[in-house]
N, CA and C atoms of all chains as a GROMACS GRO file, in nm:
protein
  564
    1MET      N    1   0.250  -0.020   1.714
    1MET     CA    2   0.352   0.082   1.687
    1MET      C    3   0.299   0.192   1.594
    2GLY      N    4   0.171   0.182   1.560
    2GLY     CA    5   0.112   0.285   1.474
    2GLY      C    6   0.150   0.272   1.329
    3ALA      N    7   0.160   0.146   1.282
    3ALA     CA    8   0.191   0.124   1.142
    3ALA      C    9   0.095   0.021   1.083
    4GLU      N   10   0.057   0.043   0.961
    4GLU     CA   11  -0.029  -0.053   0.893
    4GLU      C   12   0.057  -0.134   0.797
    5ILE      N   13   0.058  -0.265   0.816
    5ILE     CA   14   0.130  -0.352   0.722
    5ILE      C   15   0.030  -0.401   0.619
    6ILE      N   16   0.066  -0.390   0.493
    6ILE     CA   17  -0.017  -0.444   0.386
    6ILE      C   18   0.071  -0.536   0.304
    7THR      N   19   0.032  -0.662   0.294
    7THR     CA   20   0.107  -0.752   0.208
    7THR      C   21   0.047  -0.742   0.067
    8VAL      N   22   0.134  -0.759  -0.033
    8VAL     CA   23   0.088  -0.744  -0.171
    8VAL      C   24   0.147  -0.853  -0.259
    9SER      N   25   0.062  -0.922  -0.333
    9SER     CA   26   0.109  -1.013  -0.437
    9SER      C   27   0.014  -1.003  -0.555
   10ALA      N   28   0.047  -1.075  -0.662
   10ALA     CA   29  -0.037  -1.068  -0.783
   10ALA      C   30  -0.160  -1.159  -0.772
   11ASP      N   31  -0.175  -1.227  -0.660
   11ASP     CA   32  -0.292  -1.315  -0.644
   11ASP      C   33  -0.420  -1.233  -0.624
   12THR      N   34  -0.534  -1.295  -0.657
   12THR     CA   35  -0.661  -1.227  -0.632
   12THR      C   36  -0.696  -1.235  -0.484
   13LYS      N   37  -0.794  -1.154  -0.445
   13LYS     CA   38  -0.838  -1.156  -0.304
   13LYS      C   39  -0.899  -1.292  -0.268
   14TYR      N   40  -0.951  -1.363  -0.370
   14TYR     CA   41  -1.012  -1.495  -0.344
   14TYR      C   42  -0.904  -1.596  -0.306
   15VAL      N   43  -0.791  -1.587  -0.376
   15VAL     CA   44  -0.680  -1.678  -0.345
   15VAL      C   45  -0.620  -1.642  -0.209
   16HIS      N   46  -0.612  -1.512  -0.180
   16HIS     CA   47  -0.564  -1.470  -0.047
   16HIS      C   48  -0.649  -1.536   0.062
   17LEU      N   49  -0.780  -1.530   0.042
   17LEU     CA   50  -0.872  -1.590   0.140
   17LEU      C   51  -0.844  -1.739   0.154
   18ALA      N   52  -0.835  -1.809   0.042
   18ALA     CA   53  -0.816  -1.954   0.045
   18ALA      C   54  -0.685  -1.990   0.114
   19TRP      N   55  -0.580  -1.915   0.082
   19TRP     CA   56  -0.447  -1.943   0.139
   19TRP      C   57  -0.446  -1.919   0.289
   20GLN      N   58  -0.503  -1.804   0.328
   20GLN     CA   59  -0.501  -1.768   0.471
   20GLN      C   60  -0.582  -1.870   0.553
   21ARG      N   61  -0.690  -1.924   0.494
   21ARG     CA   62  -0.773  -2.021   0.568
   21ARG      C   63  -0.709  -2.159   0.570
   22GLU      N   64  -0.634  -2.191   0.463
   22GLU     CA   65  -0.578  -2.326   0.449
   22GLU      C   66  -0.448  -2.345   0.526
   23GLU      N   67  -0.362  -2.244   0.515
   23GLU     CA   68  -0.226  -2.256   0.569
   23GLU      C   69  -0.226  -2.222   0.718
   24ARG      N   70  -0.196  -2.322   0.802
   24ARG     CA   71  -0.205  -2.298   0.946
   24ARG      C   72  -0.103  -2.196   0.995
   25ASN      N   73   0.008  -2.182   0.922
   25ASN     CA   74   0.108  -2.081   0.960
   25ASN      C   75   0.053  -1.939   0.947
   26LEU      N   76  -0.057  -1.924   0.875
   26LEU     CA   77  -0.113  -1.790   0.852
   26LEU      C   78  -0.235  -1.764   0.941
   27ALA      N   79  -0.259  -1.855   1.036
   27ALA     CA   80  -0.380  -1.841   1.119
   27ALA      C   81  -0.382  -1.709   1.197
   28GLY      N   82  -0.262  -1.658   1.233
   28GLY     CA   83  -0.257  -1.538   1.314
   28GLY      C   84  -0.247  -1.408   1.234
   29VAL      N   85  -0.258  -1.419   1.103
   29VAL     CA   86  -0.241  -1.300   1.019
   29VAL      C   87  -0.353  -1.199   1.043
   30LYS      N   88  -0.311  -1.074   1.071
   30LYS     CA   89  -0.412  -0.971   1.100
   30LYS      C   90  -0.413  -0.860   0.996
   31PHE      N   91  -0.308  -0.853   0.915
   31PHE     CA   92  -0.298  -0.741   0.823
   31PHE      C   93  -0.375  -0.767   0.695
   32PRO      N   94  -0.420  -0.661   0.629
   32PRO     CA   95  -0.488  -0.677   0.501
   32PRO      C   96  -0.394  -0.735   0.396
   33MET      N   97  -0.446  -0.826   0.314
   33MET     CA   98  -0.367  -0.887   0.208
   33MET      C   99  -0.412  -0.826   0.075
   34GLY      N  100  -0.325  -0.744   0.018
   34GLY     CA  101  -0.361  -0.670  -0.103
   34GLY      C  102  -0.345  -0.752  -0.229
   35SER      N  103  -0.432  -0.726  -0.324
   35SER     CA  104  -0.430  -0.798  -0.452
   35SER      C  105  -0.387  -0.702  -0.564
   36ASP      N  106  -0.284  -0.742  -0.635
   36ASP     CA  107  -0.227  -0.657  -0.740
   36ASP      C  108  -0.211  -0.742  -0.867
   37PRO      N  109  -0.325  -0.790  -0.923
   37PRO     CA  110  -0.320  -0.893  -1.028
   37PRO      C  111  -0.248  -0.848  -1.155
   38ALA      N  112  -0.252  -0.720  -1.186
   38ALA     CA  113  -0.184  -0.674  -1.308
   38ALA      C  114  -0.043  -0.622  -1.279
   39GLY      N  115  -0.002  -0.632  -1.154
   39GLY     CA  116   0.132  -0.588  -1.116
   39GLY      C  117   0.150  -0.437  -1.122
   40LYS      N  118   0.037  -0.364  -1.116
   40LYS     CA  119   0.046  -0.219  -1.130
   40LYS      C  120   0.125  -0.154  -1.015
   41LEU      N  121   0.090  -0.196  -0.894
   41LEU     CA  122   0.159  -0.138  -0.778
   41LEU      C  123   0.304  -0.188  -0.772
   42ALA      N  124   0.324  -0.316  -0.807
   42ALA     CA  125   0.460  -0.371  -0.807
   42ALA      C  126   0.548  -0.295  -0.907
   43ARG      N  127   0.491  -0.259  -1.022
   43ARG     CA  128   0.567  -0.180  -1.121
   43ARG      C  129   0.601  -0.043  -1.064
   44MET      N  130   0.501   0.016  -0.994
   44MET     CA  131   0.520   0.150  -0.938
   44MET      C  132   0.640   0.150  -0.841
   45PHE      N  133   0.662   0.037  -0.774
   45PHE     CA  134   0.771   0.030  -0.678
   45PHE      C  135   0.894  -0.043  -0.733
   46GLY      N  136   0.890  -0.073  -0.864
   46GLY     CA  137   1.008  -0.132  -0.927
   46GLY      C  138   1.038  -0.274  -0.885
   47VAL      N  139   0.935  -0.350  -0.844
   47VAL     CA  140   0.960  -0.487  -0.798
   47VAL      C  141   0.890  -0.592  -0.885
   48TYR      N  142   0.842  -0.550  -1.005
   48TYR     CA  143   0.767  -0.644  -1.088
   48TYR      C  144   0.859  -0.718  -1.183
   49ASP      N  145   0.855  -0.852  -1.176
   49ASP     CA  146   0.928  -0.935  -1.271
   49ASP      C  147   0.829  -0.974  -1.380
   50ALA      N  148   0.838  -0.909  -1.496
   50ALA     CA  149   0.738  -0.927  -1.601
   50ALA      C  150   0.742  -1.068  -1.660
   51ASP      N  151   0.858  -1.131  -1.664
   51ASP     CA  152   0.868  -1.268  -1.717
   51ASP      C  153   0.789  -1.366  -1.632
   52LYS      N  154   0.798  -1.349  -1.503
   52LYS     CA  155   0.733  -1.443  -1.412
   52LYS      C  156   0.593  -1.396  -1.372
   53GLY      N  157   0.563  -1.269  -1.394
   53GLY     CA  158   0.433  -1.216  -1.354
   53GLY      C  159   0.418  -1.211  -1.203
   54MET      N  160   0.531  -1.194  -1.135
   54MET     CA  161   0.528  -1.193  -0.989
   54MET      C  162   0.612  -1.077  -0.936
   55ALA      N  163   0.585  -1.045  -0.810
   55ALA     CA  164   0.662  -0.938  -0.745
   55ALA      C  165   0.781  -0.995  -0.671
   56LEU      N  166   0.893  -0.925  -0.679
   56LEU     CA  167   1.010  -0.957  -0.596
   56LEU      C  168   0.977  -0.926  -0.450
   57ARG      N  169   1.064  -0.970  -0.362
   57ARG     CA  170   1.039  -0.947  -0.219
   57ARG      C  171   1.082  -0.805  -0.182
   58GLY      N  172   0.991  -0.714  -0.202
   58GLY     CA  173   1.019  -0.572  -0.176
   58GLY      C  174   0.948  -0.526  -0.050
   59THR      N  175   1.018  -0.448   0.029
   59THR     CA  176   0.960  -0.392   0.152
   59THR      C  177   0.979  -0.241   0.151
   60PHE      N  178   0.872  -0.168   0.174
   60PHE     CA  179   0.876  -0.022   0.163
   60PHE      C  180   0.810   0.041   0.285
   61ILE      N  181   0.879   0.134   0.347
   61ILE     CA  182   0.822   0.205   0.462
   61ILE      C  183   0.789   0.348   0.419
   62ILE      N  184   0.662   0.384   0.442
   62ILE     CA  185   0.611   0.514   0.398
   62ILE      C  186   0.564   0.592   0.520
   63SER      N  187   0.605   0.718   0.529
   63SER     CA  188   0.570   0.801   0.645
   63SER      C  189   0.422   0.837   0.643
   64PRO      N  190   0.368   0.882   0.757
   64PRO     CA  191   0.226   0.924   0.759
   64PRO      C  192   0.197   1.035   0.659
   65GLU      N  193   0.298   1.114   0.624
   65GLU     CA  194   0.279   1.222   0.525
   65GLU      C  195   0.282   1.169   0.383
   66GLY      N  196   0.321   1.042   0.366
   66GLY     CA  197   0.319   0.983   0.232
   66GLY      C  198   0.453   0.982   0.161
   67THR      N  199   0.562   1.000   0.237
   67THR     CA  200   0.695   0.996   0.176
   67THR      C  201   0.758   0.858   0.191
   68LEU      N  202   0.810   0.805   0.081
   68LEU     CA  203   0.881   0.678   0.087
   68LEU      C  204   1.016   0.699   0.155
   69LEU      N  205   1.041   0.628   0.267
   69LEU     CA  206   1.165   0.650   0.341
   69LEU      C  207   1.264   0.534   0.335
   70ASN      N  208   1.215   0.413   0.316
   70ASN     CA  209   1.306   0.298   0.307
   70ASN      C  210   1.259   0.203   0.198
   71ALA      N  211   1.353   0.142   0.130
   71ALA     CA  212   1.322   0.041   0.028
   71ALA      C  213   1.422  -0.072   0.040
   72GLU      N  214   1.371  -0.194   0.042
   72GLU     CA  215   1.460  -0.310   0.043
   72GLU      C  216   1.400  -0.411  -0.054
   73ILE      N  217   1.482  -0.460  -0.147
   73ILE     CA  218   1.431  -0.555  -0.246
   73ILE      C  219   1.522  -0.677  -0.250
   74ASN      N  220   1.463  -0.793  -0.226
   74ASN     CA  221   1.536  -0.919  -0.236
   74ASN      C  222   1.486  -0.997  -0.357
   75TYR      N  223   1.575  -1.074  -0.415
   75TYR     CA  224   1.533  -1.165  -0.522
   75TYR      C  225   1.444  -1.274  -0.460
   76PHE      N  226   1.378  -1.352  -0.547
   76PHE     CA  227   1.278  -1.449  -0.501
   76PHE      C  228   1.329  -1.546  -0.396
   77ASN      N  229   1.458  -1.580  -0.406
   77ASN     CA  230   1.508  -1.689  -0.323
   77ASN      C  231   1.568  -1.648  -0.190
   78MET      N  232   1.542  -1.524  -0.148
   78MET     CA  233   1.593  -1.485  -0.016
   78MET      C  234   1.486  -1.415   0.068
   79GLY      N  235   1.466  -1.468   0.186
   79GLY     CA  236   1.367  -1.410   0.276
   79GLY      C  237   1.418  -1.285   0.346
   80ARG      N  238   1.323  -1.215   0.408
   80ARG     CA  239   1.359  -1.090   0.475
   80ARG      C  240   1.372  -1.110   0.626
   81ASN      N  241   1.450  -1.024   0.687
   81ASN     CA  242   1.469  -1.030   0.831
   81ASN      C  243   1.372  -0.931   0.897
   82ILE      N  244   1.276  -0.986   0.970
   82ILE     CA  245   1.173  -0.901   1.031
   82ILE      C  246   1.232  -0.810   1.139
   83ASP      N  247   1.339  -0.857   1.208
   83ASP     CA  248   1.405  -0.772   1.307
   83ASP      C  249   1.459  -0.645   1.242
   84GLU      N  250   1.513  -0.659   1.121
   84GLU     CA  251   1.567  -0.543   1.051
   84GLU      C  252   1.453  -0.448   1.009
   85LEU      N  253   1.341  -0.506   0.968
   85LEU     CA  254   1.227  -0.422   0.933
   85LEU      C  255   1.179  -0.343   1.055
   86MET      N  256   1.172  -0.410   1.171
   86MET     CA  257   1.128  -0.343   1.293
   86MET      C  258   1.229  -0.236   1.336
   87ARG      N  259   1.359  -0.268   1.317
   87ARG     CA  260   1.464  -0.169   1.348
   87ARG      C  261   1.443  -0.043   1.266
   88LYS      N  262   1.417  -0.062   1.135
   88LYS     CA  263   1.398   0.054   1.048
   88LYS      C  264   1.273   0.133   1.087
   89LEU      N  265   1.167   0.060   1.121
   89LEU     CA  266   1.044   0.130   1.158
   89LEU      C  267   1.066   0.210   1.286
   90LYS      N  268   1.131   0.147   1.386
   90LYS     CA  269   1.158   0.218   1.513
   90LYS      C  270   1.248   0.339   1.490
   91ALA      N  271   1.347   0.322   1.403
   91ALA     CA  272   1.438   0.434   1.374
   91ALA      C  273   1.362   0.547   1.305
   92ASN      N  274   1.273   0.512   1.214
   92ASN     CA  275   1.192   0.615   1.149
   92ASN      C  276   1.107   0.691   1.249
   93LEU      N  277   1.046   0.617   1.342
   93LEU     CA  278   0.961   0.682   1.442
   93LEU      C  279   1.045   0.778   1.527
   94HIS      N  280   1.165   0.731   1.566
   94HIS     CA  281   1.254   0.817   1.645
   94HIS      C  282   1.293   0.942   1.566
   95LEU      N  283   1.332   0.922   1.441
   95LEU     CA  284   1.380   1.034   1.360
   95LEU      C  285   1.269   1.134   1.326
   96SER      N  286   1.145   1.085   1.321
   96SER     CA  287   1.036   1.177   1.291
   96SER      C  288   1.011   1.272   1.408
   97LYS      N  289   1.051   1.228   1.530
   97LYS     CA  290   1.035   1.314   1.648
   97LYS      C  291   1.162   1.393   1.679
   98HIS      N  292   1.276   1.346   1.628
   98HIS     CA  293   1.406   1.410   1.656
   98HIS      C  294   1.471   1.439   1.521
   99THR      N  295   1.423   1.543   1.457
   99THR     CA  296   1.454   1.562   1.315
   99THR      C  297   1.598   1.605   1.288
  100VAL      N  298   1.673   1.649   1.391
  100VAL     CA  299   1.812   1.687   1.364
  100VAL      C  300   1.908   1.569   1.383
  101GLU      N  301   1.856   1.457   1.434
  101GLU     CA  302   1.942   1.342   1.462
  101GLU      C  303   1.951   1.247   1.343
  102ALA      N  304   2.047   1.156   1.352
  102ALA     CA  305   2.060   1.049   1.253
  102ALA      C  306   2.083   0.918   1.329
  103CYS      N  307   2.024   0.810   1.280
  103CYS     CA  308   2.044   0.680   1.345
  103CYS      C  309   2.158   0.606   1.276
  104PRO      N  310   2.265   0.575   1.350
  104PRO     CA  311   2.376   0.503   1.290
  104PRO      C  312   2.340   0.357   1.262
  105ALA      N  313   2.431   0.288   1.193
  105ALA     CA  314   2.404   0.153   1.145
  105ALA      C  315   2.366   0.057   1.257
  106LYS      N  316   2.427   0.076   1.376
  106LYS     CA  317   2.403  -0.020   1.483
  106LYS      C  318   2.289   0.021   1.576
  107TRP      N  319   2.220   0.131   1.541
  107TRP     CA  320   2.106   0.173   1.623
  107TRP      C  321   1.999   0.064   1.616
  108THR      N  322   1.954   0.017   1.731
  108THR     CA  323   1.849  -0.086   1.726
  108THR      C  324   1.727  -0.052   1.808
  109ASN      N  325   1.743   0.031   1.911
  109ASN     CA  326   1.630   0.058   1.999
  109ASN      C  327   1.634   0.200   2.052
  110GLU      N  328   1.517   0.247   2.091
  110GLU     CA  329   1.506   0.375   2.159
  110GLU      C  330   1.603   0.374   2.278
  111GLY      N  331   1.681   0.482   2.292
  111GLY     CA  332   1.780   0.488   2.399
  111GLY      C  333   1.921   0.466   2.347
  112ASP      N  334   1.935   0.397   2.233
  112ASP     CA  335   2.068   0.381   2.172
  112ASP      C  336   2.118   0.517   2.123
  113ARG      N  337   2.251   0.528   2.114
  113ARG     CA  338   2.308   0.657   2.073
  113ARG      C  339   2.274   0.693   1.929
  114THR      N  340   2.243   0.820   1.910
  114THR     CA  341   2.222   0.872   1.775
  114THR      C  342   2.333   0.972   1.747
  115LEU      N  343   2.339   1.018   1.625
  115LEU     CA  344   2.437   1.121   1.588
  115LEU      C  345   2.362   1.248   1.552
  116THR      N  346   2.416   1.361   1.592
  116THR     CA  347   2.360   1.489   1.550
  116THR      C  348   2.468   1.560   1.468
  117PRO      N  349   2.453   1.557   1.337
  117PRO     CA  350   2.558   1.615   1.252
  117PRO      C  351   2.586   1.761   1.287
  118SER      N  352   2.713   1.794   1.299
  118SER     CA  353   2.754   1.931   1.327
  118SER      C  354   2.901   1.942   1.287
  119ALA      N  355   2.953   2.063   1.288
  119ALA     CA  356   3.094   2.083   1.255
  119ALA      C  357   3.184   2.004   1.349
  120LYS      N  358   3.143   2.000   1.478
  120LYS     CA  359   3.224   1.931   1.579
  120LYS      C  360   3.232   1.780   1.556
  121LEU      N  361   3.129   1.725   1.490
  121LEU     CA  362   3.122   1.580   1.472
  121LEU      C  363   3.208   1.530   1.357
  122VAL      N  364   3.247   1.622   1.268
  122VAL     CA  365   3.322   1.580   1.150
  122VAL      C  366   3.452   1.512   1.191
  123GLY      N  367   3.471   1.388   1.147
  123GLY     CA  368   3.591   1.314   1.181
  123GLY      C  369   3.591   1.258   1.321
  124LYS      N  370   3.480   1.274   1.394
  124LYS     CA  371   3.476   1.232   1.535
  124LYS      C  372   3.360   1.137   1.563
  125VAL      N  373   3.318   1.065   1.461
  125VAL     CA  374   3.205   0.973   1.479
  125VAL      C  375   3.242   0.861   1.576
  126HIS      N  376   3.366   0.812   1.564
  126HIS     CA  377   3.411   0.704   1.653
  126HIS      C  378   3.397   0.745   1.800
  127GLU      N  379   3.444   0.866   1.832
  127GLU     CA  380   3.437   0.916   1.969
  127GLU      C  381   3.291   0.937   2.011
  128ALA      N  382   3.208   0.987   1.919
  128ALA     CA  383   3.069   1.017   1.953
  128ALA      C  384   2.991   0.890   1.985
  129LEU      N  385   3.028   0.781   1.918
  129LEU     CA  386   2.955   0.657   1.943
  129LEU      C  387   3.015   0.577   2.058
  130GLY      N  388   3.129   0.623   2.106
  130GLY     CA  389   3.191   0.562   2.223
  130GLY      C  390   3.223   0.416   2.202
  131MET      N  391   1.684  -1.473  -1.460
  131MET     CA  392   1.655  -1.333  -1.431
  131MET      C  393   1.594  -1.265  -1.554
  132THR      N  394   1.520  -1.160  -1.531
  132THR     CA  395   1.463  -1.086  -1.644
  132THR      C  396   1.573  -1.010  -1.715
  133GLU      N  397   1.549  -0.985  -1.844
  133GLU     CA  398   1.654  -0.917  -1.921
  133GLU      C  399   1.667  -0.771  -1.882
  134ALA      N  400   1.553  -0.705  -1.868
  134ALA     CA  401   1.559  -0.564  -1.831
  134ALA      C  402   1.478  -0.541  -1.705
  135CYS      N  403   1.538  -0.469  -1.613
  135CYS     CA  404   1.467  -0.437  -1.490
  135CYS      C  405   1.368  -0.324  -1.515
  136GLU      N  406   1.255  -0.332  -1.450
  136GLU     CA  407   1.164  -0.218  -1.450
  136GLU      C  408   1.231  -0.110  -1.366
  137CYS      N  409   1.224   0.013  -1.412
  137CYS     CA  410   1.285   0.120  -1.335
  137CYS      C  411   1.203   0.147  -1.209
  138LEU      N  412   1.274   0.182  -1.106
  138LEU     CA  413   1.206   0.212  -0.980
  138LEU      C  414   1.123   0.339  -1.000
  139GLY      N  415   0.991   0.322  -0.988
  139GLY     CA  416   0.902   0.437  -1.010
  139GLY      C  417   0.903   0.533  -0.893
  140CYS      N  418   0.908   0.475  -0.773
  140CYS     CA  419   0.906   0.558  -0.653
  140CYS      C  420   1.047   0.565  -0.597
  141ASN      N  421   1.098   0.683  -0.583
  141ASN     CA  422   1.231   0.698  -0.526
  141ASN      C  423   1.222   0.727  -0.377
  142VAL      N  424   1.318   0.675  -0.305
  142VAL     CA  425   1.324   0.702  -0.161
  142VAL      C  426   1.340   0.853  -0.141
  143GLY      N  427   1.261   0.905  -0.050
  143GLY     CA  428   1.265   1.049  -0.024
  143GLY      C  429   1.162   1.129  -0.100
  144THR      N  430   1.084   1.060  -0.184
  144THR     CA  431   0.982   1.132  -0.261
  144THR      C  432   0.842   1.084  -0.221
  145ALA      N  433   0.742   1.162  -0.263
  145ALA     CA  434   0.604   1.131  -0.227
  145ALA      C  435   0.553   1.011  -0.307
  146VAL      N  436   0.482   0.923  -0.239
  146VAL     CA  437   0.424   0.806  -0.306
  146VAL      C  438   0.290   0.847  -0.368
  147PRO      N  439   0.271   0.820  -0.497
  147PRO     CA  440   0.143   0.855  -0.560
  147PRO      C  441   0.029   0.771  -0.502
  148ASP      N  442  -0.092   0.818  -0.519
  148ASP     CA  443  -0.208   0.744  -0.466
  148ASP      C  444  -0.222   0.609  -0.537
  149PHE      N  445  -0.273   0.512  -0.465
  149PHE     CA  446  -0.302   0.382  -0.526
  149PHE      C  447  -0.417   0.316  -0.451
  150LYS      N  448  -0.478   0.219  -0.517
  150LYS     CA  449  -0.586   0.143  -0.453
  150LYS      C  450  -0.560  -0.005  -0.470
  151LEU      N  451  -0.602  -0.083  -0.373
  151LEU     CA  452  -0.587  -0.229  -0.380
  151LEU      C  453  -0.714  -0.296  -0.329
  152ASP      N  454  -0.758  -0.402  -0.398
  152ASP     CA  455  -0.858  -0.491  -0.339
  152ASP      C  456  -0.787  -0.575  -0.235
  153THR      N  457  -0.855  -0.605  -0.126
  153THR     CA  458  -0.789  -0.682  -0.020
  153THR      C  459  -0.877  -0.795   0.031
  154PHE      N  460  -0.809  -0.891   0.094
  154PHE     CA  461  -0.879  -0.982   0.183
  154PHE      C  462  -0.831  -0.945   0.322
  155GLU      N  463  -0.924  -0.925   0.414
  155GLU     CA  464  -0.887  -0.881   0.549
  155GLU      C  465  -0.920  -0.990   0.650
  156PRO      N  466  -0.815  -1.065   0.690
  156PRO     CA  467  -0.836  -1.178   0.781
  156PRO      C  468  -0.907  -1.140   0.911
  157LEU      N  469  -0.880  -1.018   0.961
  157LEU     CA  470  -0.943  -0.977   1.087
  157LEU      C  471  -1.095  -0.973   1.076
  158LYS      N  472  -1.142  -0.928   0.960
  158LYS     CA  473  -1.287  -0.921   0.939
  158LYS      C  474  -1.339  -1.047   0.873
  159GLY      N  475  -1.248  -1.125   0.817
  159GLY     CA  476  -1.291  -1.241   0.740
  159GLY      C  477  -1.365  -1.202   0.614
  160ASP      N  478  -1.333  -1.083   0.563
  160ASP     CA  479  -1.409  -1.033   0.449
  160ASP      C  480  -1.318  -0.958   0.351
  161PHE      N  481  -1.370  -0.933   0.232
  161PHE     CA  482  -1.296  -0.855   0.134
  161PHE      C  483  -1.308  -0.707   0.166
  162GLY      N  484  -1.212  -0.630   0.116
  162GLY     CA  485  -1.216  -0.486   0.138
  162GLY      C  486  -1.140  -0.414   0.030
  163GLU      N  487  -1.121  -0.285   0.050
  163GLU     CA  488  -1.042  -0.206  -0.045
  163GLU      C  489  -0.959  -0.108   0.036
  164ILE      N  490  -0.834  -0.090  -0.008
  164ILE     CA  491  -0.746   0.004   0.059
  164ILE      C  492  -0.707   0.112  -0.039
  165SER      N  493  -0.717   0.237   0.004
  165SER     CA  494  -0.660   0.344  -0.080
  165SER      C  495  -0.551   0.412   0.001
  166PHE      N  496  -0.447   0.452  -0.068
  166PHE     CA  497  -0.335   0.518   0.000
  166PHE      C  498  -0.381   0.651   0.057
  167ALA      N  499  -0.471   0.720  -0.014
  167ALA     CA  500  -0.524   0.847   0.037
  167ALA      C  501  -0.593   0.824   0.171
  168GLY      N  502  -0.666   0.713   0.183
  168GLY     CA  503  -0.734   0.678   0.308
  168GLY      C  504  -0.635   0.651   0.420
  169LEU      N  505  -0.524   0.584   0.386
  169LEU     CA  506  -0.421   0.556   0.487
  169LEU      C  507  -0.359   0.684   0.539
  170LYS      N  508  -0.336   0.778   0.446
  170LYS     CA  509  -0.274   0.905   0.488
  170LYS      C  510  -0.366   0.980   0.584
  171LYS      N  511  -0.497   0.969   0.561
  171LYS     CA  512  -0.592   1.036   0.650
  171LYS      C  513  -0.584   0.979   0.792
  172LYS      N  514  -0.547   0.850   0.802
  172LYS     CA  515  -0.536   0.787   0.935
  172LYS      C  516  -0.408   0.830   1.007
  173ASN      N  517  -0.318   0.899   0.934
  173ASN     CA  518  -0.195   0.952   0.993
  173ASN      C  519  -0.109   0.842   1.056
  174ILE      N  520  -0.091   0.730   0.986
  174ILE     CA  521  -0.007   0.622   1.037
  174ILE      C  522   0.098   0.586   0.933
  175TRP      N  523   0.199   0.513   0.980
  175TRP     CA  524   0.302   0.463   0.889
  175TRP      C  525   0.247   0.347   0.808
  176THR      N  526   0.294   0.334   0.686
  176THR     CA  527   0.250   0.223   0.601
  176THR      C  528   0.372   0.139   0.562
  177ILE      N  529   0.358   0.009   0.576
  177ILE     CA  530   0.462  -0.082   0.527
  177ILE      C  531   0.402  -0.167   0.416
  178LEU      N  532   0.458  -0.155   0.298
  178LEU     CA  533   0.416  -0.241   0.186
  178LEU      C  534   0.512  -0.359   0.179
  179PHE      N  535   0.456  -0.478   0.179
  179PHE     CA  536   0.536  -0.600   0.187
  179PHE      C  537   0.502  -0.688   0.066
  180PHE      N  538   0.579  -0.673  -0.041
  180PHE     CA  539   0.554  -0.749  -0.163
  180PHE      C  540   0.614  -0.890  -0.152
  181TYR      N  541   0.545  -0.988  -0.209
  181TYR     CA  542   0.598  -1.124  -0.216
  181TYR      C  543   0.548  -1.188  -0.344
  182PRO      N  544   0.616  -1.295  -0.390
  182PRO     CA  545   0.586  -1.349  -0.524
  182PRO      C  546   0.446  -1.407  -0.541
  183ALA      N  547   0.404  -1.494  -0.452
  183ALA     CA  548   0.275  -1.560  -0.475
  183ALA      C  549   0.225  -1.632  -0.351
  184ASP      N  550   0.091  -1.640  -0.339
  184ASP     CA  551   0.030  -1.721  -0.235
  184ASP      C  552   0.063  -1.869  -0.258
  185PHE      N  553   0.048  -1.948  -0.157
  185PHE     CA  554   0.073  -2.093  -0.163
  185PHE      C  555   0.217  -2.124  -0.203
  186THR      N  556   0.306  -2.028  -0.177
  186THR     CA  557   0.449  -2.059  -0.192
  186THR      C  558   0.509  -2.045  -0.053
  187PHE      N  559   0.638  -2.030  -0.048
  187PHE     CA  560   0.707  -2.050   0.080
  187PHE      C  561   0.773  -1.922   0.125
  188VAL      N  562   0.689  -1.825   0.163
  188VAL     CA  563   0.738  -1.691   0.195
  188VAL      C  564   0.831  -1.695   0.316
   0.00000   0.00000   0.00000
């Protein structure tokens, strides 16, 4: 889909290597595993828990131009929904090509209805989404 | 929970400052380095996926 996923934790690259080789669930991992031992990047994105020295479950989508477009942060005890991440990525790709449109909450795939804000649409979102 | 939250440094809708990370790259089976400036040159979307720690239950 033309996106680079980078996972980031406070572990060193050596521990990343050991974990990826040991844990059979990670055998198919293809993305680079980033090391942020001092929590510098986690602080930059507001996901660093200084008491625990660990990053919260934060997910950030950045455009090719370098603009942060989506942020989702979960506490340690809740996993993320990959379908929702893919939905956001697909919506971003669509919106980058159709800059006057907006993707409504239920937009999930290319071809789903979008909204194009205009005077006519005010108060008529229900009708527009059919 | 922590007493005070770190403020969100990067706001949605704003430019992400440059950063660098040491990496382990499973595809190559080797260590590497990623710079955000380098990613921007590739003209692709970037997803940063933070998690607490290796050898836990992501």
